[in-house]
C-alpha positions in Angstrom: 91.1 88.5 79.1 92.6 89.4 82.5 91.1 90.3 85.8 93.4 92.5 88.0 94.1 91.0 91.3 94.4 92.6 94.7 96.7 90.8 97.0 94.3 88.8 101.9 95.5 88.7 100.5 95.9 89.0 102.4 95.8 89.1 101.1 96.0 89.9 100.2 95.9 90.6 99.4 97.5 92.4 94.7 107.3 91.4 86.6 108.3 91.4 83.5 109.9 89.3 80.7 112.3 90.6 78.2 110.9 90.3 74.7 112.3 87.0 73.4 110.4 85.8 70.3 111.0 82.2 71.1 109.6 82.6 74.6 105.8 82.0 75.1 105.8 84.4 78.0 107.4 87.2 75.9 104.9 86.6 73.2 102.0 86.9 75.6 103.5 90.0 77.1 103.4 91.7 73.7 99.8 90.6 73.3 98.5 91.8 76.7 98.0 95.3 75.4 95.4 93.9 73.0 93.4 92.2 75.7 90.4 94.0 77.3 90.8 93.8 81.1 87.6 92.9 82.9 88.0 94.0 86.5 86.4 91.7 89.0 87.2 93.0 92.5 89.4 90.8 94.6 91.4 91.6 97.7 95.7 89.4 98.9 93.3 88.7 101.1 96.1 90.3 100.4 94.8 89.9 94.7 88.0 86.8 88.8 89.6 88.2 89.8 91.1 91.4 91.2 93.2 89.9 93.9 94.1 91.2 97.3 96.2 89.3 99.8 93.0 88.1 101.8 92.8 87.7 102.5 93.2 90.0 101.5 91.4 89.7 100.8 91.8 90.6 98.4 94.2 89.8 99.8 98.5 88.7 99.3 99.7 87.8 102.7 103.2 86.5 103.6 105.7 87.0 106.4 108.9 85.7 108.1 111.4 87.0 110.7 112.5 90.6 110.3 115.5 92.4 111.6 115.7 95.9 113.1 117.3 97.3 110.0 114.7 96.1 107.5 111.3 96.2 109.3 111.1 100.0 109.3 111.6 100.3 105.6 108.8 101.5 103.3 108.4 98.0 101.9 107.5 94.7 103.4 110.4 92.4 103.3 110.4 88.8 104.6 113.4 88.7 106.8 114.9 86.3 109.3 118.3 85.5 110.7 120.8 85.0 107.9 121.0 81.2 108.6 117.2 80.8 108.3 117.0 82.9 105.1 119.9 80.9 103.5 118.3 77.6 104.6 115.0 78.5 103.0 116.7 79.9 99.9 118.4 76.5 99.5 115.0 74.8 99.5 113.7 77.0 96.7 116.1 75.4 94.2 114.0 72.2 94.2 110.8 74.3 94.2 111.8 76.3 91.0 112.8 73.1 89.3 109.4 71.6 90.3 107.7 74.7 88.9 109.4 74.4 85.5 108.5 70.7 85.3 104.8 71.4 86.0 104.0 74.2 83.5 104.5 77.1 85.7 106.2 79.5 83.3 108.4 82.3 84.4 111.1 84.5 82.9 112.8 87.7 83.9 112.6 87.0 87.7 114.0 84.6 90.2 113.5 83.8 93.9 116.4 85.4 95.8 117.4 87.3 98.9 118.3 90.9 99.0 121.2 90.3 101.5 122.1 88.7 104.8 119.4 90.6 106.7 116.8 90.3 104.0 114.1 87.7 103.4 113.2 86.1 100.1 111.5 87.8 97.3 111.2 88.0 93.5 114.2 89.8 91.9 114.5 90.9 88.3 117.1 89.1 86.3 117.0 91.3 83.2 115.6 94.7 82.2 111.9 94.4 81.7 109.1 96.7 80.3 105.7 97.6 81.5 103.0 95.0 80.6 105.6 92.2 80.3 104.3 89.0 81.8 106.8 87.5 84.3 104.9 84.5 85.7 102.0 82.3 84.6 100.5 79.6 86.9 97.8 77.2 85.7 94.7 77.2 87.9 95.1 73.5 88.7 98.4 74.2 90.4 97.0 76.6 93.1 95.5 75.8 96.5 92.1 77.6 96.8 89.0 77.9 99.0 85.7 79.5 98.5 83.1 80.7 101.0 81.6 78.2 101.6 84.1 75.7 100.2 83.0 72.6 98.4 86.2 70.6 98.1 85.5 67.0 97.3 89.0 65.8 98.2 88.9 67.4 101.7 85.4 66.1 102.3 86.3 62.6 101.2 89.7 62.3 102.8 89.4 64.3 106.0 85.7 65.1 106.7 84.0 62.0 105.3 81.7 61.7 108.4 80.7 65.3 108.4 81.4 67.2 105.1 79.3 70.2 106.2 81.8 70.9 109.0 84.5 71.6 106.4 82.2 73.7 104.2 81.4 75.9 107.2 85.0 76.6 108.1 86.3 80.1 107.7 88.3 80.4 104.5 91.7 80.6 106.3 90.8 77.5 108.3 89.8 75.6 105.2 93.1 76.5 103.5 94.9 75.5 106.7 93.3 72.0 106.5 94.3 71.7 102.8 97.9 72.8 103.5 98.3 70.4 106.4 96.7 67.6 104.5 99.2 68.0 101.6 102.1 68.6 104.0 101.4 65.9 106.6 99.1 63.3 104.9 99.4 63.1 101.2 101.4 65.7 99.0 99.7 64.5 95.8 97.3 67.0 94.4 94.6 65.2 92.3 93.4 68.5 90.8 96.9 69.1 89.5 96.9 65.7 87.7 98.4 63.7 90.5 101.4 65.9 91.0 103.2 66.0 94.4 103.3 69.6 95.6 105.8 68.9 98.4 108.6 71.0 96.8 106.3 74.0 97.0 105.3 73.3 100.5 108.9 72.9 101.6 109.6 76.4 100.2 107.1 78.0 102.5 108.2 79.7 105.7 107.7 77.6 108.9 108.1 80.5 111.4 106.1 83.7 111.4 106.5 87.0 113.2 102.8 87.6 113.6 101.9 88.5 117.2 98.9 86.2 118.1 100.7 82.9 118.6 104.4 83.9 118.3 104.8 86.8 120.8 105.0 86.7 124.6 102.3 88.6 126.5 104.8 91.1 127.6 105.7 91.9 124.0 102.0 92.5 123.2 101.9 95.0 126.0 104.8 96.8 124.4 102.5 97.8 121.6 101.0 100.4 123.8 97.8 100.2 121.7 94.7 98.7 123.0 92.9 98.0 119.7 95.7 95.7 118.5 95.9 93.9 121.8 92.1 93.3 121.7 92.2 92.3 118.0 94.9 89.7 118.8 92.9 88.3 121.7 89.9 88.0 119.4 92.0 86.3 116.7 93.2 83.7 119.2 89.7 82.8 120.3 88.5 82.6 116.7 91.4 80.3 115.6 91.0 78.0 118.6 87.2 77.8 117.9 87.9 76.7 114.3 90.3 74.1 115.4 87.8 72.7 117.8 85.4 72.3 114.9 88.2 70.4 113.0 88.8 68.2 116.1 85.1 67.2 116.2 84.7 66.4 112.6 88.1 65.4 111.0 89.3 61.9 110.6 91.5 60.2 113.2 94.4 59.9 110.8 94.4 63.7 110.2 94.1 64.6 113.8 96.9 62.2 114.8 99.3 64.0 112.4 98.1 67.6 112.6 98.4 69.5 115.9 97.0 72.8 116.9 100.4 74.3 116.2 100.3 72.8 112.7 96.8 74.3 112.2 98.1 77.7 113.3 100.9 77.4 110.8 98.4 76.7 108.0 96.2 79.6 109.1 99.2 82.0 109.2 100.3 80.8 105.8 96.8 81.3 104.4 96.4 84.8 105.9 99.8 86.0 104.8 100.0 84.4 101.3 96.5 84.1 99.9 94.8 86.4 97.3 91.1 86.9 97.5 88.4 88.1 95.2 84.7 88.1 94.4 85.0 86.2 91.1 84.1 82.6 91.3 83.1 81.6 87.8 85.1 79.1 85.7 87.7 80.0 83.1 86.9 80.4 79.5 85.6 77.1 78.0 85.5 77.0 74.2 83.5 73.8 73.9 80.0 75.3 74.4 80.8 78.0 71.8 82.1 75.5 69.3 79.1 73.3 69.8 76.7 76.2 69.3 78.5 77.2 66.1 78.1 73.7 64.7 74.5 73.4 65.8 73.7 76.8 64.2 75.3 75.7 60.9 73.4 72.4 60.9 70.1 74.2 62.0 70.3 76.6 59.0 71.7 74.1 56.5 68.9 71.6 57.1 66.3 74.3 56.9 65.0 73.5 60.4 64.6 77.2 61.0 65.7 80.7 60.1 69.1 82.2 60.7 67.4 84.7 63.1 66.1 81.8 65.2 69.5 80.2 65.3 71.1 83.5 66.3 68.7 83.8 69.2 69.6 80.4 70.4 73.3 81.2 70.2 72.7 84.4 72.1 71.0 82.6 74.9 74.1 80.3 75.3 76.5 83.2 75.3 74.4 85.1 77.8 74.2 82.0 80.0 77.9 81.7 80.1 78.3 85.4 81.0 75.8 85.1 83.8 77.6 82.0 85.2 81.1 83.4 85.1 80.5 87.1 86.0 77.0 87.9 87.2 75.9 85.1 89.5 79.1 85.0 91.6 78.7 88.7 92.2 75.1 88.4 93.2 75.8 85.5 95.5 78.8 87.5 96.9 81.0 84.4 96.6 84.6 84.9 97.6 87.6 82.9 96.4 90.9 82.7 98.2 94.0 81.5 96.3 97.5 80.6 97.3 99.5 80.7 94.1 103.0 79.0 93.9 105.9 81.3 92.9 103.7 84.4 92.7 103.3 84.1 96.5 107.0 84.9 96.8 106.4 88.6 95.8 106.8 91.1 98.6 104.6 94.2 99.4 105.2 97.9 99.0 102.6 100.4 100.1 102.8 102.7 97.1 104.5 102.4 93.8 104.2 98.6 93.3 106.0 97.4 90.1 104.0 94.2 89.7 100.4 93.2 89.4 98.6 89.9 89.8 95.7 88.9 87.6 93.4 86.0 86.7 93.7 85.2 83.0 90.2 84.2 81.9 91.1 82.8 78.5 94.4 81.2 79.7 92.8 79.7 82.8 95.6 80.7 85.1 97.1 83.5 87.2 99.8 85.9 86.1 102.2 88.4 87.5 103.0 91.2 85.1 104.9 94.4 85.3 103.1 97.7 85.8 106.2 99.7 84.9 109.7 99.3 83.6 112.2 97.6 86.0 115.9 97.3 86.0 117.9 94.1 86.4 118.7 93.4 90.1 115.6 95.3 91.4 113.0 93.6 93.5 109.5 93.0 91.9 107.1 94.3 94.6 103.3 94.0 94.5 100.7 95.7 96.6 98.6 93.8 99.1 96.0 96.6 98.9 95.4 99.5 101.3 96.6 97.9 104.5 97.0 99.7 107.8 99.9 98.8 110.1 97.3 97.1 112.3 96.5 94.6 109.5 100.2 94.3 108.3 101.5 93.4 111.8 98.6 91.2 112.8 98.5 89.0 109.7 101.8 89.6 107.9 104.3 90.3 110.7 105.8 93.6 109.6 105.4 97.3 110.0 105.5 99.9 107.1 107.1 103.2 107.9 105.0 106.3 107.0 102.3 103.9 105.8 99.9 106.0 103.7 97.0 103.7 104.7 97.7 103.7 108.4 95.0 104.5 111.0 94.9 105.3 114.7 91.9 104.2 116.7 91.3 106.4 119.7 89.0 105.3 122.5 85.2 105.9 121.9 84.0 109.3 122.8 82.2 107.9 125.9 85.6 107.2 127.4 87.0 110.7 126.8 87.9 112.9 129.8 85.0 115.4 129.7 86.5 117.7 132.3 89.7 118.1 130.3 87.8 118.7 127.1 85.6 121.4 128.7 88.7 123.1 130.1 90.4 123.0 126.7 87.6 124.6 124.7 86.2 126.9 127.4 82.7 125.5 127.0 80.5 123.3 129.2 78.7 120.3 127.7 75.0 121.0 128.0 72.1 118.8 129.0 70.9 116.2 126.6 73.9 116.2 124.3 75.5 113.0 125.5 72.2 111.2 125.6 71.4 112.2 122.0 74.8 111.1 120.8 74.5 107.8 122.6 71.1 107.1 121.0 72.5 107.6 117.5 75.6 105.5 118.3 78.2 108.2 118.1 79.6 107.6 121.6 80.7 104.1 120.7 80.1 101.0 122.7 80.8 100.2 126.3 82.2 96.8 125.2 82.8 94.9 121.9 80.4 92.1 121.2 81.7 90.6 117.9 83.6 87.3 117.7 84.6 88.0 114.1 88.4 88.4 114.0 88.1 90.7 111.0 85.6 93.0 112.7 87.9 95.9 113.2 87.0 98.5 115.8 83.8 96.8 116.9 83.8 99.0 120.0 83.3 102.1 117.9 86.5 104.0 118.7 87.3 107.3 116.9 89.3 106.6 113.7 92.0 108.8 112.5 93.6 108.2 109.1 96.9 109.4 107.8 95.2 110.4 104.5 92.2 112.4 105.8 92.5 112.8 109.6 89.5 112.5 111.9 86.3 110.8 110.8 83.7 113.5 109.6 81.0 111.8 111.7 83.1 112.4 114.8 83.5 116.1 113.9 79.7 116.2 113.6 79.3 114.7 117.0 81.8 117.1 118.6 80.0 120.1 117.1 76.8 118.9 118.8 78.6 117.9 122.0 80.1 121.4 122.7 77.3 123.5 121.2 75.9 126.4 123.2 72.3 126.3 124.3 71.4 128.7 121.5 73.2 126.6 118.9 71.6 123.4 120.3 68.1 125.0 120.1 68.7 126.4 116.7 69.5 122.9 115.5 66.2 121.6 116.8 68.3 119.5 119.1 69.0 117.3 116.1 72.5 115.8 115.7 71.9 115.7 111.9 71.9 119.5 111.8 75.5 119.6 112.9 76.8 117.8 109.7 78.0 121.2 108.5 79.7 124.0 110.3 77.2 126.0 112.4 79.5 128.8 113.4 83.2 129.7 113.4 83.3 129.6 117.2 81.6 126.2 117.3 84.0 124.8 114.7 87.1 126.1 116.5 85.8 124.6 119.8 85.1 121.2 118.1 88.6 121.2 116.7 90.1 122.1 120.0 88.3 119.3 121.7 89.5 116.8 119.1 93.0 118.0 119.4 93.0 117.8 123.2 91.6 114.2 123.1 94.5 113.3 120.8 97.1 115.0 123.0 95.7 113.2 126.1 96.1 109.9 124.2 99.7 110.7 123.2 100.5 111.8 126.7 99.1 108.6 128.2 101.8 106.5 126.4 104.5 105.1 128.7 107.2 106.2 126.3 107.7 109.2 124.0 108.4 109.3 120.3 112.0 110.3 121.0 112.5 107.5 123.5 111.2 104.9 121.0 113.5 106.2 118.3 116.5 105.9 120.7 115.4 102.5 121.9 115.3 101.1 118.4 118.9 102.2 117.8 120.2 99.9 120.5 117.5 97.2 120.5 118.1 93.6 119.4 115.3 91.5 118.0 113.7 89.6 120.9 110.3 87.9 120.9 108.7 90.5 118.8 109.7 93.4 121.1 111.5 95.3 118.3 108.4 95.1 116.0 106.2 96.2 118.9 108.4 99.4 119.3 108.3 100.0 115.6 104.6 99.6 115.5 103.9 102.0 118.4 106.4 104.5 117.0 104.4 104.7 113.7 101.2 105.1 115.6 102.6 107.9 117.7 103.8 109.7 114.6 100.4 109.4 113.0 98.8 110.8 116.1 101.3 113.7 116.2 100.5 114.5 112.6 96.8 114.6 113.3 97.4 116.9 116.3 99.3 119.3 114.1 96.5 119.4 111.5 94.1 120.4 114.2 96.1 123.5 115.4 
C-alpha cells in the first residue's frame, strides 16, 4: 500500500525499472497496479505520506550552482562549474556502492550529469514503463524529523542537558543538527543498524546558490522585488535565532566542531532536499494481526466465548491500528520531514514530472516510481509541488522559466498612488471607502509583524498569480474603493455587497485601477524586460547576479501578462 509523496520538500517537496523477472524491483513494479494507494498528504517540503519537498513540504528541496544557460530552462537542474560537477559526480561512485550494500534497491536509473554545464540528477539507463519502481529505500536508512521531533540519539548525544531545546527546534534546524552530527561527530547511524552514512553525506552538495547566506547585498538588490528581499531578511533572522538556541543547549563537543556556517549548510540541505508530509504513523506491522489471529483461534477452540465475541475483539485491534497509523497523526497535525538517500538526487520540473515519490506502508520504505514511460538517456524528474519562483529561488537556488505556479506580490493597496488611480479611471474615491477597507483588512498592513520565515506576504500585499490573475478579494475591494456615491449607498456601505459586479461601469473602473497599479509597478523597475533579456545574453555568473536578473525577468513577464489580461 503506497502513499503518494509531494516533494519541502521542500520539499519538497514530490523512474522506472525494466521488467526483469529475476529482479525484485521489477516484480514489485508489476504488482504496484494491484495495490490500493492511500493518499496521505505530504509536501518536498519539497513528497504517510504524500511527499512534498518541505519542506516542502511537502516538500523535495535541492540545489547547487547554476549557469546562465541552464537556470532559465523549464526544469530545475543542479548545476555548478564543470569542475565542481565532475568532482561531486566522482564522489557518487562510493555512494552508489554504499547504497547497494545497504539494501537500497535501484534499477533503470543512475546518478549522472547531463553535460559540462549541468548538475547531477537521476538518468534513465533503459526504457521504462509507467508504474515501474526505480528506487526503494528502507525507512531506517533515511534522516527524518517530526514536529516536534523526539530523537533519542540527538537528545542523548547532543542535547543531554536540555532535550526539550532539541524538540522545540524548527524541523529544518533539527535536520541540520542531525546532518552535522553524522558529518562532523559520528557518521554511524544506530537506527540503520550501526551503518556509517558518510558516503551518502559526501555525495551531498557543499555549496548552494540560495540567496540568504550566499549572495552579496548588492545581488539581493538586483532582484528588484521587495517581497523576496524582505523574505530573505526574515529567513536570516530565523536561522540565526535557531542557532542561538543550539548554542545554549548543545554539548561542548558538538559546538566545538559545528560552526554557524556548518549549521547553515545543514539547514540549506534540509530545505532543499527534504520531503514532508502529514503522515506520522508506523509502517505495517504484521505481529499484532498474527497474534490476534492465534488468540481468536484459541478463544474459539477452547470454548471461552463465541466466534462473534472473538471477531469483535479482533475488530478492535484492527481499528486501533488504523487509528494509530492514519487518524491520530492527522488529528494532531503531525508533520514528518524526510531526507531520503538516492531519491534526493531527483531534480524538479514544474509540469509533466515523470517520477513520483511514495511511502510504501507494507514495505516500510520509500520508493520512486515512473508516472509515465521514459526513454533511455532521459532524466527522471519529479515535482516538488506547486512552487512559485519566490520559493524556488529562496530555498532551492534556481528560477523556472514560465513557471505555471509563479506569483507577483504588489504592494498593499494602502501604498498605491491614489491620485494616479483616480486619474486613470476618471473617478474620485469617496469618503469612508478607505476607512471601511482598512477595518476589514483589505488595505494590507503598514508593516509585517511575523517572525515565521515561511509566513509569505505577511504585509498583505496584492497577489497576482499566473494561473488566475488578481486575487478576487482585491477586485472586490477595488469595486468598493472607486464606487460612486449612489453605488456606495445602494450597497448599504458594506464591502461584502461588492463581491459581485455591481455595474458594467464600476467593473471597468475597477479593472482600470488594477491595471494602472500594475503598470506603475512595472514602470518603477530600474530596468525593462528588454534590457534584462539583453543583459543575460552577455552576463557571466557572479555572486548570484545572473540568478537575480533571471528572477526579476520572470516577475516582469508575469506582471506584463496580468496587465494584458486587464485591458
